[in-house]
C-alpha positions in Angstrom: -135.3 200.6 -12.2 -136.8 197.2 -10.4 -133.8 195.0 -12.1 -131.2 197.9 -10.5 -132.6 197.5 -7.1 -132.8 193.7 -7.0 -129.3 193.6 -8.1 -128.4 196.0 -5.2 -130.3 194.2 -2.9 -128.6 190.8 -4.0 -124.9 192.4 -3.6 -125.7 194.0 -0.1 -127.1 190.5 1.1 -124.3 188.6 -0.6 -121.9 190.6 0.9 -123.4 190.7 4.6 -123.9 186.7 4.4 -120.4 186.1 3.4 -118.5 188.2 6.1 -116.7 186.9 8.9 -118.1 187.3 12.2 -115.4 189.3 13.5 -113.1 187.4 15.8 -115.3 184.6 17.0 -114.0 181.1 17.0 -115.9 178.0 16.2 -114.2 175.7 18.7 -112.5 175.9 22.2 -109.1 178.2 21.5 -106.2 176.2 22.4 -103.6 179.0 21.3 -105.8 181.9 23.6 -105.5 179.1 26.0 -101.9 178.3 26.0 -101.0 181.9 25.2 -102.5 182.8 28.7 -100.8 179.7 30.3 -97.4 180.9 29.0 -98.1 184.2 30.5 -99.0 183.1 33.6 -95.9 180.4 34.1 -93.2 183.1 33.0 -94.8 185.8 35.2 -94.5 183.3 38.2 -91.1 182.3 36.7 -92.5 178.5 37.0 -89.6 175.6 36.4 -90.2 172.4 35.9 -88.5 168.8 36.0 -88.7 167.0 32.9 -88.2 163.2 32.4 -87.9 162.3 28.9 -88.0 158.4 27.8 -86.9 157.4 24.2 -87.1 154.0 23.0 -86.7 152.9 27.1 -83.9 155.0 27.8 -84.6 157.2 30.5 -83.1 160.7 31.4 -84.4 163.3 33.9 -83.4 166.9 34.1 -84.4 170.2 36.2 -85.0 173.7 34.4 -85.4 177.0 36.2 -85.7 179.2 33.4 -88.0 177.8 30.8 -88.8 179.5 27.4 -92.4 178.2 27.8 -93.7 179.1 24.2 -90.9 176.9 23.3 -91.8 174.2 25.9 -95.6 174.5 25.1 -95.3 174.8 21.4 -96.9 171.0 20.6 -100.1 172.4 22.4 -100.6 175.8 20.6 -99.7 173.9 17.1 -103.1 171.9 17.7 -105.2 174.7 17.6 -108.2 173.8 15.0 -109.5 177.1 15.4 -108.6 177.9 11.5 -111.0 179.2 8.9 -110.5 176.6 6.6 -111.5 174.0 9.5 -114.7 175.9 10.6 -116.9 172.6 10.0 -114.2 170.0 10.4 -114.6 168.7 13.7 -117.6 167.8 15.8 -118.2 169.2 19.1 -120.1 166.5 22.0 -120.2 167.4 25.6 -121.8 165.4 28.2 -122.1 166.8 32.3 -121.9 165.0 35.6 -122.9 167.2 38.5 -120.3 169.9 38.4 -118.1 168.2 35.7 -118.4 168.6 32.1 -116.3 166.7 29.4 -116.4 168.2 25.7 -114.7 166.6 23.1 -114.0 167.7 19.3 -113.3 165.0 16.6 -112.2 165.3 13.3 -114.5 164.9 10.5 -111.8 164.4 7.7 -109.0 162.2 7.9 -106.6 164.2 6.5 -106.4 166.4 9.8 -103.4 166.3 11.9 -105.4 166.9 15.3 -107.8 163.7 15.4 -109.2 164.7 18.6 -109.2 167.2 21.5 -110.8 166.6 25.1 -111.4 169.1 27.6 -112.1 168.4 31.0 -113.8 170.8 33.2 -114.7 171.0 36.7 -116.9 173.6 38.4 -116.2 175.8 35.0 -112.6 175.6 35.5 -110.6 173.7 32.9 -108.9 170.6 35.0 -107.3 169.0 31.9 -106.7 169.0 27.9 -106.2 165.8 26.4 -105.3 166.2 22.7 -104.4 163.4 19.7 -102.7 163.8 16.5 -101.8 161.6 13.7 -99.5 162.4 10.8 -99.2 159.7 8.1 -97.8 159.7 4.6 -96.3 156.9 2.2 -93.0 157.4 4.1 -94.0 157.3 7.9 -96.6 157.2 10.2 -96.7 159.2 13.6 -99.3 159.1 16.8 -98.9 161.5 19.5 -100.8 162.2 22.6 -100.5 165.2 24.6 -102.1 166.0 28.1 -101.9 169.3 30.0 -103.1 169.7 33.9 -102.9 173.8 34.0 -100.2 174.4 36.5 -99.2 171.1 37.4 -97.9 169.0 34.6 -97.9 167.7 31.2 -96.9 164.7 29.0 -96.2 163.9 25.3 -96.0 160.6 24.4 -96.0 158.9 20.9 -94.1 157.0 18.4 -93.4 156.7 14.7 -92.7 154.3 12.1 -90.7 155.5 9.2 -90.5 153.2 6.2 -87.3 150.8 6.0 -86.7 151.8 9.9 -87.5 151.1 13.3 -90.3 151.9 15.0 -89.4 154.3 17.6 -91.9 155.6 20.9 -91.0 158.2 23.4 -92.4 160.1 26.5 -92.4 163.6 27.9 -93.3 163.9 31.3 -92.9 167.7 32.6 -93.8 168.6 36.3 -94.2 172.0 37.3 -92.2 173.8 39.8 -93.4 176.7 41.5 -91.0 179.1 43.0 
């Protein structure tokens, strides 16, 4: 009887310790934040002026009807809240008055999202900066994404493909509120 009770106790204890803790995320949810931004920008019919510079050649265009989910996809893809990455990033923070700086740094070299920096003023997010890096035997690519809510975003980076020239680009979009 004691063995059955002990076995039952171990099963119950094992189940409760291994079950996920609901939808609680370990890190700041980039996905939730940008889905909220997409909803607001879409409902307000926000447009933007986009300047694209690739390898020194610049082009500027204005957009009134924007698919914000497509436009902000690089930011959405940088979400680090995946169960497999629960302990893959280190969180550090510092404060100075009403300004707070939070940084998530990758602990494993294989992770594409290397760093996420959050800047808050009076508990309101004022800027997000994301650094990504992809590398294999054929290419090396780095990208910096910066987002200032309801104002602008930039995506800059470059890549080197084996047996090809290095390319660089900068996308700077300034929001136009109607």
